[in-house]
N, C-alpha and C positions, 0 to 999 in steps of 0.2 A: 642381426650376426649377418645376415647377407650385403649390408649396408657395409659394414666393418670390413668384413673378406674381400670384396671389390677395389673398397677404398685402399685398402693394403697390398691388391694386389697390382693396383694404378700407381700406387708409390714403390713398385718394386718390390716389395716385403715380400717376407717369406709368410704366406697366408691357409697353408693348409690345414692350422687347429681350427681358423676359426669357418670356412669353407664348410671342412667334415664337418663340423657341429651346426652350421645353416643348411649343408645338404638332408643331413641325418632327421633332422627337427622338421627342417621345411617338406620333407618329402613322406614322412608319417602323418603331421597334420593334414596335407592334402588327403592322404590315404583314407583316413579317418571321417574327416568330412564327405568324400566319395562315399564309404562306406554307409554314413549314417544316411546319405540322401538316395542309397538303393533298399537299406532299409522302409523309410516312411515309401517308397513307392512299390515296395511289395515287388511280385512279377510281374509288374511294367515295366520295372528298372530294369529288366533282363532283354526285353525285347528292345527290336532295333526302333522303335518309334519314338523314344526317346533317346535322347544321348548319354543318358547315364553309363549304358553298358560300355561305349567307347571310354568314356571317362573312367571307370573303372580300372578298365584295360590299358590305358594310358598312365594312369598313379601308379601301379603294378610296374612299369616300367623304370617309373622315375625313383623307386624305390632299388632297384635292380643295377641300374645306368650309374657309370663314375662309381663303383664300389656301391655293393650290399648292405644293406643295414647291420649284419656282422660284419664287415669289414670296416666300417666307419668309427666304431668305439675303439677299435686297433690304432688307429689312425691317430686317433684324439688322444688315448692314453699316451702312445708315443711321442705326439709332439708336444 
């Protein structure tokens, strides 16, 4: 999805649909992976001793930046 969205952008085509799908899926998948890592490491995952707490904060921002998870389905449906 990401490759197609970037290819379309390079070709000057309207890629809002593909970009929204890639962003929604990619951000949610990354968030699920980091959440699972946090679950595996339990309390240590919240400490600054491991980079997991930073990843968790960053993944949350990916779900907000360039349109929240709630906005992306509207963009996908509209296009």
